[in-house]
Backbone as numpy.savetxt, mean C-alpha at the origin, in Angstrom:
# Nx Ny Nz CAx CAy CAz Cx Cy Cz
-18.69 -7.52 -65.87 -18.02 -6.29 -65.15 -16.59 -6.51 -64.86
-15.82 -5.58 -65.08 -14.35 -5.69 -64.89 -13.97 -5.65 -63.50
-12.83 -6.14 -63.15 -12.33 -6.09 -61.74 -11.95 -4.70 -61.26
-11.71 -3.83 -62.30 -11.58 -2.44 -61.83 -12.58 -1.80 -61.39
-13.89 -2.11 -61.89 -15.05 -1.47 -61.31 -15.49 -1.92 -59.92
-15.11 -3.23 -59.49 -15.32 -3.63 -58.21 -14.38 -3.27 -57.11
-13.18 -2.68 -57.58 -12.13 -2.24 -56.63 -12.62 -0.91 -55.96
-12.55 -0.89 -54.51 -12.98 0.40 -53.89 -12.15 1.58 -54.17
-12.60 2.69 -54.21 -11.96 3.84 -54.49 -10.82 4.01 -53.41
-9.57 4.56 -53.92 -8.50 4.76 -52.94 -8.81 5.83 -51.96
-8.35 5.48 -50.66 -8.69 6.52 -49.60 -7.91 7.68 -49.85
-8.63 8.99 -49.51 -7.98 10.11 -49.68 -7.20 10.62 -48.52
-6.01 10.97 -48.73 -5.06 11.33 -47.68 -5.64 12.45 -46.87
-5.28 12.46 -45.41 -5.86 13.65 -44.63 -5.13 14.93 -45.05
-5.82 15.85 -45.11 -5.29 17.26 -45.29 -4.33 17.60 -44.24
-3.22 18.47 -44.36 -2.37 18.73 -43.25 -3.23 19.34 -42.12
-4.13 20.25 -42.46 -4.89 20.86 -41.19 -5.69 19.85 -40.47
-6.37 18.91 -41.15 -7.23 18.00 -40.53 -6.45 16.96 -39.80
-5.18 16.42 -40.39 -4.43 15.53 -39.72 -3.71 15.96 -38.53
-3.54 17.30 -38.46 -2.82 17.82 -37.24 -3.46 17.36 -35.95
-4.88 17.56 -35.92 -5.46 17.31 -34.72 -6.01 15.85 -34.56
-5.90 15.05 -35.63 -6.21 13.63 -35.51 -5.05 12.72 -35.37
-3.93 13.23 -35.52 -2.57 12.53 -35.44 -2.39 12.09 -34.10
-2.70 12.70 -32.96 -2.66 12.11 -31.63 -3.67 10.92 -31.37
-4.73 10.91 -32.23 -5.70 9.70 -31.91 -5.27 8.53 -32.67
-4.72 8.80 -33.89 -4.40 7.52 -34.85 -2.96 7.23 -34.82
-2.11 8.19 -34.34 -0.56 7.91 -34.51 -0.21 7.01 -33.33
1.18 6.75 -33.46 1.72 5.79 -32.45 2.58 6.60 -31.48
3.61 5.88 -31.01 4.72 6.60 -30.25 4.20 6.83 -28.80
4.45 8.10 -28.32 4.02 8.39 -26.91 2.70 9.08 -26.90
2.10 9.30 -28.10 0.72 10.09 -28.04 -0.41 9.44 -27.14
-0.44 8.08 -27.26 -1.58 7.61 -26.49 -1.45 7.68 -25.05
-0.26 7.87 -24.56 0.02 8.25 -23.15 -0.23 9.66 -22.65
-0.44 10.53 -23.57 -0.71 11.98 -23.33 -1.80 12.23 -22.33
-2.98 11.62 -22.57 -4.01 11.80 -21.53 -3.79 11.36 -20.10
-2.98 10.22 -19.84 -2.60 9.70 -18.53 -1.69 10.70 -18.06
-0.68 11.09 -18.76 0.38 11.94 -18.29 -0.25 13.30 -17.88
-1.11 13.78 -18.69 -1.83 15.10 -18.25 -2.66 15.01 -16.90
-3.32 13.85 -16.86 -4.05 13.53 -15.74 -3.19 13.50 -14.45
-2.06 12.84 -14.54 -1.16 12.76 -13.32 -0.50 14.13 -13.11
-0.16 14.94 -14.13 0.20 16.18 -13.78 -0.72 17.04 -13.16
-1.99 17.15 -13.46 -2.95 17.79 -12.87 -3.40 17.56 -11.60
-3.56 16.13 -11.24 -4.25 15.61 -10.08 -3.20 14.92 -9.22
-1.88 15.00 -9.56 -0.97 14.43 -8.69 0.23 15.30 -8.40
0.88 15.50 -9.55 2.14 16.33 -9.51 1.93 17.83 -8.89
0.88 18.44 -9.44 0.46 19.78 -9.10 0.12 19.93 -7.54
-0.76 18.99 -7.07 -1.14 18.99 -5.63 0.15 18.83 -4.78
0.92 17.78 -5.10 2.12 17.37 -4.37 3.06 18.62 -4.42
3.31 19.16 -5.46 4.10 20.45 -5.59 3.67 21.48 -4.76
2.37 21.70 -4.77 1.75 22.74 -3.77 1.96 22.43 -2.41
1.85 21.11 -1.99 2.02 20.72 -0.56 3.38 21.06 -0.17
4.39 20.72 -1.10 5.79 20.98 -0.76 6.08 22.44 -0.60
5.47 23.29 -1.47 5.56 24.71 -1.29 5.24 25.32 -0.12
3.94 24.60 0.40 3.43 25.18 1.68 4.52 25.07 2.83
5.26 24.04 2.64 6.38 23.86 3.77 7.40 24.92 3.92
7.68 25.65 2.88 8.57 26.59 2.84 8.22 28.14 2.67
7.05 28.24 3.08 6.43 29.60 3.17 5.76 29.83 4.30
5.42 31.18 4.58 4.63 31.48 5.76 3.17 31.81 5.30
2.30 31.19 6.14 0.78 31.15 5.79 0.19 31.77 7.00
-0.58 32.93 6.61 -1.38 33.66 7.65 -2.78 33.72 7.20
-3.74 33.15 7.94 -5.10 33.45 7.59 -5.50 32.84 6.29
-4.78 31.67 5.86 -5.07 31.01 4.61 -4.43 31.65 3.42
-3.71 32.73 3.62 -2.98 33.40 2.44 -1.31 33.17 2.71
-0.75 33.08 1.50 0.77 33.07 1.61 1.30 34.48 1.69
2.10 34.62 2.61 2.82 35.98 2.64 3.84 36.03 1.71
3.86 37.20 0.98 4.69 37.48 -0.13 6.20 37.47 0.29
7.06 36.89 -0.46 8.48 36.95 -0.15 8.88 36.30 1.18
8.17 35.28 1.56 8.49 34.66 2.81 8.92 33.29 2.62
9.79 32.95 1.61 10.39 31.67 1.47 11.45 31.44 2.55
11.36 30.40 3.27 12.34 30.14 4.30 12.44 28.67 4.62
13.63 28.25 5.03 13.80 26.86 5.32 13.68 26.63 7.01
13.14 27.66 7.59 13.03 27.60 8.95 11.98 26.48 9.58
10.87 26.42 8.95 9.89 25.45 9.36 10.45 24.03 9.18
11.13 23.60 8.11 11.90 22.38 7.98 12.85 22.09 8.98
13.68 23.01 9.34 14.78 22.94 10.15 14.28 22.70 11.53
13.27 23.32 11.84 12.56 23.28 13.13 12.04 21.94 13.48
11.41 21.29 12.39 10.74 20.05 12.44 11.91 19.05 12.63
12.95 19.22 11.90 14.08 18.33 11.90 14.77 18.20 13.19
14.70 19.22 13.89 15.39 19.31 15.29 14.44 19.09 16.39
13.31 18.78 16.00 12.34 18.45 17.02 12.39 17.05 17.45
12.54 16.57 18.70 12.66 15.21 19.03 11.18 14.41 18.95
10.21 15.19 19.11 8.88 14.63 18.83 8.64 14.11 17.63
9.08 14.85 16.51 8.99 14.41 15.16 9.74 13.08 14.86
10.84 13.03 15.45 11.65 11.75 15.23 10.91 10.64 15.96
10.53 10.90 17.21 9.72 9.60 17.95 8.42 9.38 17.07
7.69 10.20 16.51 6.60 9.91 15.70 6.96 9.12 14.45
8.09 9.57 13.89 8.54 8.95 12.74 8.95 7.46 13.06
9.55 7.25 14.13 10.00 5.90 14.67 8.77 5.07 14.90
7.83 5.76 15.58 6.63 5.00 15.84 5.76 4.50 14.59
5.65 5.36 13.60 5.07 5.17 12.25 5.85 3.95 11.62
7.25 4.10 11.61 7.92 3.07 11.06 7.92 1.69 11.73
7.99 1.52 12.96 7.85 0.18 13.56 6.48 -0.44 13.50
5.33 0.51 13.72 4.02 -0.06 13.45 3.76 -0.61 12.04
4.29 0.23 11.03 4.15 -0.22 9.67 5.08 -1.46 9.37
6.30 -1.52 9.86 7.05 -2.84 9.77 6.56 -3.94 10.39
6.02 -3.81 11.57 5.47 -4.96 12.25 4.17 -5.55 11.67
3.32 -4.54 11.23 1.98 -5.01 10.52 2.40 -5.69 9.10
3.40 -5.10 8.55 3.73 -5.77 7.17 4.32 -7.22 7.29
5.18 -7.29 8.34 5.64 -8.76 8.60 4.45 -9.70 9.04
3.64 -9.23 9.89 2.45 -10.14 10.23 1.57 -10.26 8.97
1.41 -9.40 8.15 0.58 -9.75 6.95 1.23 -10.79 6.06
2.57 -10.67 5.98 3.30 -11.64 5.15 3.25 -13.04 5.79
3.33 -13.20 7.07 3.21 -14.45 7.77 1.77 -15.16 7.67
0.73 -14.16 7.56 -0.60 -14.63 7.41 -1.10 -14.96 5.99
-0.49 -14.18 5.15 -0.86 -14.18 3.74 -0.33 -15.29 3.06
0.95 -15.71 3.25 1.57 -16.77 2.57 0.92 -18.00 2.58
0.39 -18.53 3.85 -0.24 -19.85 3.75 -1.63 -19.76 2.91
-2.32 -18.62 3.08 -3.54 -18.50 2.35 -3.32 -18.56 0.90
-2.23 -17.84 0.30 -1.94 -17.89 -1.08 -1.40 -19.28 -1.64
-0.73 -19.87 -0.66 -0.22 -21.34 -0.96 -1.43 -22.16 -0.93
-2.40 -22.14 -0.25 -3.51 -22.92 -0.04 -4.48 -22.68 -1.43
-4.49 -21.36 -1.78 -5.27 -21.19 -2.85 -4.80 -21.86 -4.21
-3.51 -21.97 -4.33 -2.87 -22.66 -5.39 -3.23 -24.22 -5.41
-3.54 -24.72 -4.18 -3.76 -26.19 -4.27 -5.26 -26.49 -4.23
-6.13 -25.49 -4.11 -7.59 -25.64 -4.36 -8.03 -25.74 -5.74
-9.21 -26.39 -5.92 -9.72 -26.39 -7.22 -11.42 -26.27 -7.09
-11.85 -25.88 -8.23 -13.34 -25.81 -8.22 -13.94 -24.71 -7.46
-15.12 -25.01 -6.74 -15.88 -24.06 -6.12 -15.17 -23.53 -4.74
-14.22 -24.41 -4.22 -13.54 -23.98 -3.05 -12.47 -22.97 -3.36
-11.90 -23.01 -4.52 -11.04 -21.99 -4.90 -11.68 -20.63 -5.17
-12.93 -20.71 -5.69 -13.74 -19.60 -5.99 -14.13 -18.93 -4.51
-14.58 -19.71 -3.62 -15.05 -19.22 -2.41 -13.85 -18.60 -1.64
-12.70 -19.10 -1.56 -11.58 -18.56 -0.99 -11.25 -17.14 -1.71
-11.35 -17.03 -2.97 -11.01 -15.86 -3.66 -12.09 -14.85 -3.12
-13.29 -15.13 -3.13 -14.35 -14.24 -2.70 -14.02 -13.88 -1.27
-13.62 -14.60 -0.35 -13.31 -14.20 0.99 -12.21 -13.30 1.06
-11.12 -13.48 0.06 -10.03 -12.58 0.15 -10.40 -11.19 -0.36
-11.16 -11.05 -1.48 -11.48 -9.82 -2.11 -12.60 -9.11 -1.40
-13.59 -9.79 -0.75 -14.69 -9.17 -0.22 -14.48 -8.08 0.85
-13.46 -8.17 1.70 -13.16 -7.15 2.47 -12.88 -5.76 1.89
-12.30 -5.86 0.69 -12.03 -4.65 -0.14 -13.22 -3.89 -0.62
-14.32 -4.64 -0.49 -15.67 -3.93 -1.09 -16.16 -3.08 0.13
-15.63 -3.12 1.38 -16.26 -2.35 2.45 -14.98 -1.33 2.87
-15.44 -0.09 3.05 -14.57 0.96 3.38 -13.67 0.66 4.65
-12.33 1.00 4.65 -11.49 0.77 5.75 -12.08 1.46 6.92
-12.78 2.62 6.84 -13.24 3.32 8.13 -14.27 2.52 8.72
-15.22 1.77 7.93 -16.16 0.83 8.52 -15.55 -0.28 9.21
-14.53 -0.80 8.57 -13.88 -1.97 9.14 -13.18 -1.62 10.45
-12.66 -0.32 10.57 -12.00 0.08 11.81 -12.92 0.31 12.83
-14.08 0.82 12.56 -15.08 0.92 13.53 -15.68 -0.52 14.09
-15.53 -1.44 13.12 -15.95 -2.76 13.59 -14.97 -3.30 14.63
-13.75 -3.06 14.45 -12.68 -3.52 15.44 -12.90 -2.60 16.73
-13.49 -1.43 16.70 -13.75 -0.78 17.99 -14.79 -1.55 18.77
-15.74 -2.08 18.12 -16.79 -2.94 18.79 -16.11 -4.27 19.37
-15.26 -4.86 18.47 -14.70 -6.14 18.93 -13.70 -5.97 20.19
-12.86 -4.91 20.02 -11.76 -4.67 20.96 -12.16 -3.66 22.13
-13.42 -3.37 22.23 -13.87 -2.33 23.22 -13.47 -2.85 24.59
-13.93 -2.00 25.64 -13.69 -2.31 27.03 -14.36 -3.54 27.47
-14.94 -3.46 28.68 -15.67 -4.64 29.24 -16.72 -5.25 28.38
-17.37 -4.32 27.57 -18.53 -4.70 26.81 -18.03 -5.15 25.38
-16.83 -5.18 25.22 -16.21 -5.60 23.79 -16.58 -7.02 23.58
-16.68 -7.37 22.33 -17.03 -8.76 22.11 -15.88 -9.76 22.53
-14.66 -9.24 22.35 -13.45 -10.17 22.57 -13.44 -10.35 24.17
-13.57 -9.36 24.90 -13.57 -9.49 26.35 -14.73 -10.30 27.04
-15.88 -10.02 26.41 -17.13 -10.75 26.75 -16.92 -12.27 26.58
-16.44 -12.59 25.31 -16.06 -14.00 24.98 -15.14 -14.68 25.86
-13.94 -13.96 26.19 -12.96 -14.56 26.94 -13.45 -14.73 28.43
-14.19 -13.79 28.99 -14.73 -13.90 30.27 -15.74 -15.02 30.34
-16.64 -15.15 29.32 -17.64 -16.21 29.30 -17.04 -17.53 29.25
-15.91 -17.60 28.45 -15.28 -19.04 28.42 -14.34 -19.21 29.62
-14.14 -18.37 30.63 -13.28 -18.53 31.81 -11.92 -18.39 31.48
-11.51 -17.86 30.38 -9.96 -17.59 30.04 -9.51 -16.54 30.90
-10.27 -15.43 31.20 -9.76 -14.33 31.94 -10.83 -14.10 33.00
-10.31 -13.27 34.14 -11.26 -12.81 35.10 -11.63 -11.39 34.86
-10.65 -10.66 34.51 -10.77 -9.17 34.26 -10.73 -8.77 32.93
-11.33 -7.90 32.36 -11.22 -7.49 30.86 -9.88 -7.01 30.50
-9.38 -7.46 29.41 -8.05 -6.82 28.92 -8.18 -5.60 28.37
-7.09 -4.90 28.50 -7.02 -3.55 27.92 -6.12 -3.60 26.55
-7.00 -3.83 25.49 -6.30 -3.93 24.08 -6.61 -2.51 23.42
-7.75 -2.02 23.50 -8.01 -0.72 22.67 -7.20 0.37 23.21
-6.86 1.26 22.32 -6.05 2.38 22.70 -4.53 1.94 23.07
-4.05 0.91 22.40 -2.72 0.47 22.62 -2.01 0.11 21.32
-0.86 -0.15 21.26 -0.08 -0.51 20.04 -0.74 -1.83 19.41
-1.17 -2.86 20.40 -1.63 -3.97 19.83 -3.07 -3.88 19.06
-3.78 -2.92 19.41 -5.13 -2.57 18.78 -4.75 -2.17 17.39
-3.75 -1.21 17.33 -3.38 -0.71 15.96 -2.77 -1.71 15.16
-1.90 -2.65 15.66 -1.33 -3.68 14.86 -2.41 -4.72 14.31
-3.29 -5.00 15.15 -4.40 -5.87 14.70 -5.19 -5.31 13.68
-5.54 -3.98 13.84 -6.39 -3.39 12.73 -5.67 -3.27 11.49
-4.37 -2.74 11.56 -3.68 -2.68 10.35 -3.40 -4.11 9.66
-3.16 -5.10 10.42 -2.88 -6.36 9.73 -4.07 -6.91 9.08
-5.32 -6.77 9.69 -6.53 -7.30 9.13 -7.04 -6.48 7.89
-6.86 -5.16 7.92 -7.32 -4.34 6.87 -6.44 -4.38 5.69
-5.08 -4.53 5.95 -4.30 -4.41 4.82 -3.84 -5.95 4.32
-4.40 -6.89 5.05 -3.92 -8.22 4.54 -4.20 -8.63 3.05
-5.42 -8.26 2.52 -5.59 -8.57 1.16 -4.49 -7.96 0.21
-3.89 -6.74 0.51 -3.02 -6.24 -0.28 -1.65 -7.05 -0.33
-1.46 -8.00 0.71 -0.35 -8.87 0.61 -0.76 -10.19 0.01
-1.95 -10.66 0.11 -2.32 -12.00 -0.43 -2.50 -11.97 -2.02
-2.91 -10.94 -2.52 -3.18 -10.84 -3.99 -1.88 -10.79 -4.69
-0.78 -10.26 -4.53 0.46 -10.43 -5.29 0.90 -11.90 -5.14
0.93 -12.49 -3.87 1.35 -13.79 -3.73 0.55 -14.84 -4.36
-0.74 -14.57 -4.38 -1.95 -15.42 -5.00 -1.55 -15.46 -6.50
-1.21 -14.40 -7.12 -1.05 -14.36 -8.55 0.18 -15.15 -8.99
1.12 -15.21 -8.09 2.50 -15.99 -8.57 2.24 -17.44 -8.08
1.85 -17.77 -6.78 1.76 -19.18 -6.25 0.79 -19.99 -7.00
-0.28 -19.35 -7.53 -1.35 -20.24 -8.16 -0.71 -20.56 -9.62
0.12 -19.89 -10.11 0.72 -20.28 -11.49 2.04 -20.72 -11.54
2.64 -21.17 -10.44 4.00 -21.70 -10.14 4.04 -22.99 -11.12
5.36 -23.30 -11.48 5.59 -24.39 -12.21 5.72 -25.54 -11.32
4.72 -26.61 -11.33 4.65 -27.64 -10.42 5.70 -28.60 -10.73
6.36 -28.66 -11.96 7.36 -29.62 -12.34 8.70 -29.36 -11.48
8.92 -28.13 -11.05 10.14 -28.01 -10.20 9.99 -28.64 -8.85
8.73 -28.55 -8.34 8.52 -29.28 -7.03 8.66 -30.69 -7.29
8.13 -31.23 -8.20 8.28 -32.60 -8.55 9.60 -33.17 -8.59
10.30 -32.34 -9.44 11.74 -32.65 -9.63 12.55 -32.58 -8.37
12.27 -31.78 -7.48 12.96 -31.54 -6.14 12.62 -32.80 -5.36
11.27 -33.17 -5.26 10.90 -34.25 -4.44 11.50 -35.63 -5.04
11.63 -35.75 -6.31 12.04 -36.93 -7.04 13.67 -37.04 -6.66
14.32 -35.99 -6.53 15.75 -35.99 -6.31 16.04 -36.21 -4.80
15.00 -36.41 -3.91 15.24 -36.88 -2.58 15.08 -35.73 -1.52
14.61 -34.51 -2.02 14.50 -33.42 -1.01 13.20 -33.64 -0.22
13.04 -33.17 0.96 11.89 -33.20 1.70 10.98 -32.21 1.34
9.66 -32.20 1.67 8.73 -31.24 1.38 9.18 -29.93 2.03
9.63 -29.88 3.29 10.10 -28.59 3.90 11.29 -27.92 2.96
12.25 -28.90 2.58 13.48 -28.31 1.83 12.80 -27.74 0.52
11.89 -28.44 -0.06 11.38 -28.07 -1.35 10.65 -26.72 -1.36
9.78 -26.56 -0.08 9.12 -25.25 0.14 10.09 -24.14 0.24
11.23 -24.32 1.11 12.09 -23.24 1.35 13.00 -22.97 0.18
13.41 -23.94 -0.54 14.45 -23.80 -1.62 13.93 -23.72 -3.08
12.58 -24.10 -3.20 12.05 -24.01 -4.47 10.92 -23.06 -4.59
9.99 -23.24 -3.73 8.70 -22.46 -3.74 8.93 -20.94 -3.42
9.70 -20.85 -2.18 9.76 -19.44 -1.66 10.58 -18.66 -2.62
11.74 -19.14 -3.16 12.48 -18.29 -4.17 11.75 -17.91 -5.50
10.80 -18.79 -5.78 10.04 -18.38 -6.93 9.14 -17.32 -6.76
8.69 -17.21 -5.40 7.78 -16.14 -5.03 8.37 -14.85 -4.45
9.71 -14.73 -4.54 10.43 -13.50 -4.11 9.85 -12.26 -4.84
9.64 -12.12 -6.07 9.07 -10.97 -6.58 7.77 -10.46 -5.94
6.87 -11.46 -5.79 5.49 -11.17 -5.25 5.71 -10.89 -3.66
6.69 -11.48 -2.99 6.83 -11.20 -1.60 7.09 -9.70 -1.39
8.10 -9.24 -2.20 8.57 -7.78 -1.95 7.74 -6.81 -2.58
6.88 -7.36 -3.56 5.80 -6.40 -4.09 4.73 -6.18 -3.00
4.27 -7.21 -2.33 3.42 -7.08 -1.23 3.93 -6.32 -0.02
5.26 -6.56 0.37 5.90 -5.76 1.37 5.98 -4.30 1.00
6.31 -3.90 -0.15 6.32 -2.54 -0.49 4.96 -1.89 -0.38
3.97 -2.70 -0.95 2.62 -2.03 -1.03 1.96 -2.00 0.39
2.07 -2.96 1.27 1.60 -2.98 2.64 2.33 -1.92 3.49
3.61 -1.93 3.36 4.33 -0.80 4.13 3.87 0.54 3.79
3.59 0.79 2.67 3.35 2.18 2.08 1.96 2.62 2.73
1.00 1.73 2.68 -0.40 1.99 3.14 -0.34 1.98 4.53
0.44 1.24 5.33 0.52 1.21 6.83 1.21 2.42 7.22
2.34 2.83 6.66 3.17 3.85 7.12 2.35 5.14 6.99
1.59 5.32 6.03 0.86 6.68 5.74 -0.52 6.79 6.19
-0.99 5.58 6.91 -2.35 5.49 7.32 -2.65 6.31 8.62
-3.78 7.04 8.68 -3.98 7.84 9.87 -5.38 7.37 10.59
-6.20 6.71 9.68 -7.53 6.43 10.31 -7.42 5.46 11.36
-6.57 4.30 11.19 -6.54 3.11 12.12 -5.86 3.69 13.36
-4.66 4.36 13.35 -4.07 4.79 14.60 -4.93 5.84 15.42
-5.68 6.61 14.59 -6.56 7.70 15.15 -7.72 6.98 15.99
-8.31 5.99 15.38 -9.46 5.42 16.12 -9.13 4.37 17.04
-8.18 3.38 16.70 -7.86 2.25 17.60 -6.76 2.70 18.55
-6.06 3.70 18.23 -5.01 4.01 19.23 -5.40 5.07 20.36
-6.56 5.68 19.90 -7.07 6.71 20.95 -6.55 8.06 20.69
-6.99 8.98 21.53 -6.61 10.38 21.33 -5.15 10.66 21.62
-4.50 9.81 22.66 -3.12 10.21 23.04 -2.11 9.36 22.11
-2.69 8.55 21.17 -1.75 7.80 20.30 -1.52 8.57 19.02
-0.30 8.87 18.61 -0.11 9.62 17.49 1.11 9.13 16.71
0.86 9.28 15.30 1.84 8.83 14.34 2.12 10.09 13.48
3.13 9.96 12.65 3.37 11.14 11.85 2.09 11.43 10.86
1.48 10.50 10.40 0.35 10.65 9.51 -0.86 11.48 10.44
-0.93 10.98 11.66 -1.98 11.61 12.56 -1.56 13.00 12.77
-0.37 13.33 12.82 0.07 14.73 13.15 -0.16 15.60 12.00
0.07 15.01 10.74 -0.25 15.90 9.56 -1.80 16.13 9.67
-2.59 15.31 9.84 -4.03 15.57 9.98 -4.47 16.62 10.95
-3.81 16.48 12.32 -4.22 17.33 13.27 -3.66 18.90 12.96
-2.53 18.85 12.50 -1.85 20.19 12.28 -2.55 20.85 11.18
-3.04 20.16 10.12 -3.65 20.75 9.02 -5.17 21.13 9.20
-5.92 20.15 9.88 -7.38 20.26 10.06 -7.64 20.80 11.42
-7.17 20.50 12.41 -7.53 20.92 13.78 -6.74 22.21 14.10
-5.45 22.27 14.11 -4.66 23.43 14.52 -4.78 24.45 13.36
-4.90 24.02 12.16 -4.87 25.14 11.02 -3.57 25.65 10.79
-2.54 24.88 11.31 -1.03 25.32 10.90 -0.76 24.56 9.62
-0.94 25.14 8.50 -0.64 24.58 7.24 0.83 24.38 6.99
1.59 25.32 7.35 3.06 25.24 7.13 3.64 23.99 7.93
3.28 23.86 9.10 3.72 22.67 9.89 3.16 21.47 9.35
1.85 21.43 8.93 1.32 20.17 8.37 1.96 19.86 7.09
2.39 20.89 6.28 2.96 20.62 5.00 4.40 20.02 5.17
5.07 20.54 6.30 6.43 20.02 6.55 6.37 18.62 6.88
5.46 18.36 7.77 5.39 16.92 8.23 4.87 16.00 7.21
4.08 16.41 6.36 3.57 15.64 5.15 4.82 15.48 4.25
5.66 16.42 4.05 6.77 16.32 3.20 7.64 15.24 3.73
7.86 15.26 4.98 8.61 14.30 5.82 8.12 12.84 5.52
6.86 12.84 5.80 6.14 11.55 5.76 6.25 10.84 4.29
6.00 11.68 3.23 6.07 11.19 1.85 7.56 10.77 1.45
8.52 11.78 1.89 9.82 11.42 1.42 10.40 10.21 2.04
10.15 9.99 3.32 10.61 8.84 4.08 9.92 7.66 3.62
8.71 7.61 3.39 7.92 6.60 2.86 8.47 6.10 1.52
8.75 7.09 0.70 9.38 6.82 -0.70 10.75 6.11 -0.54
11.51 6.59 0.39 12.90 6.07 0.56 12.74 4.51 1.03
11.86 4.40 2.15 11.56 2.98 2.58 11.23 2.05 1.43
10.28 2.53 0.72 9.62 1.63 -0.29 10.60 1.30 -1.40
11.52 2.41 -1.73 12.60 2.22 -2.57 13.61 1.20 -2.17
13.98 1.10 -0.83 14.79 0.27 -0.25 14.23 -1.19 -0.41
12.99 -1.23 -0.18 12.25 -2.59 -0.29 12.36 -3.24 -1.59
12.15 -2.34 -2.59 11.98 -2.73 -4.00 13.45 -3.06 -4.41
14.50 -2.29 -4.01 15.88 -2.45 -4.44 16.30 -3.86 -3.87
15.99 -4.08 -2.67 16.50 -5.40 -2.08 15.74 -6.64 -2.63
14.50 -6.42 -2.98 13.79 -7.48 -3.72 14.37 -7.72 -5.10
14.75 -6.68 -5.88 15.35 -6.86 -7.24 16.65 -7.63 -6.98
17.47 -7.12 -6.08 18.88 -7.88 -5.90 18.59 -9.29 -5.43
17.66 -9.67 -4.64 17.65 -11.10 -4.17 16.96 -11.86 -5.35
16.13 -11.31 -6.19 15.67 -11.90 -7.49 16.83 -12.39 -8.39
17.76 -11.34 -8.58 18.80 -11.51 -9.52 19.81 -12.56 -8.95
20.00 -12.41 -7.60 20.85 -13.44 -6.93 20.34 -14.77 -7.05
18.91 -15.03 -6.80 18.37 -16.30 -6.87 18.41 -16.79 -8.44
18.27 -15.93 -9.40 18.58 -16.49 -10.85 19.92 -16.98 -11.05
21.03 -16.22 -10.57 22.30 -16.57 -10.77 22.57 -17.86 -10.04
22.03 -18.08 -8.84 22.29 -19.27 -7.98 21.78 -20.51 -8.76
20.64 -20.30 -9.55 20.13 -21.46 -10.23 21.08 -21.94 -11.26
């Protein structure tokens, strides 16, 4: 039998009509990204655009009044001292919880890189397992822990003789900081863990062999290597803390309000959609600016560190 007989028949080219609808599936370029872009446009860009629109129109009984485009709601919000106080409280609570998360997460991520075997697996499970539980459930758990006289914390401190009267922690800034730090801690640990566990140990050994102490090696070798992970965690934790309303609403009490809490109350409770949309616009825009500043600072420090080397 000749080799020509064993050769498979040549593939027939696709007809122009058939190839038109199959080209996005088999072609290259930007076509594979079309489903993701369409999904983002429908479920992210369109809702956010609608939200921004609600802040510049008049809404009565759930309907937009025709030809009512105005800047008055935005100007009224920007001139309201309460809005600026809420924005400041949202900022400093988010910034404080972000710094606390960094201080607590770095030793955990550093220890993970030094562990081996089953201990490393157990630590990873301990880090990831809180993410398997809803943030709402964990916030209610802090209500039980930080409650009044019958709270677990106060009962334990009184039983140990540390205090005589129960501490007032719930419905304060401290309760909000504690809840945000614990709930958002995994978001800071995971970026640090990915970098510190795969760091180049030869650089540390070289620093120690050249006479540097372990403290100097840590701050001049290990910390600079983890700058990208540090700022990635800072941006992530700050964003989720700045826009969170469940933790301030439950642990801060009814009189404790942030910008995110006000968005919820104006939209769901008061049913003032225009006011809620304006506050939501301010919340998202300021959050974007803060995160952009964190990322820009991180990239500059990373470039400076590379040049310094």
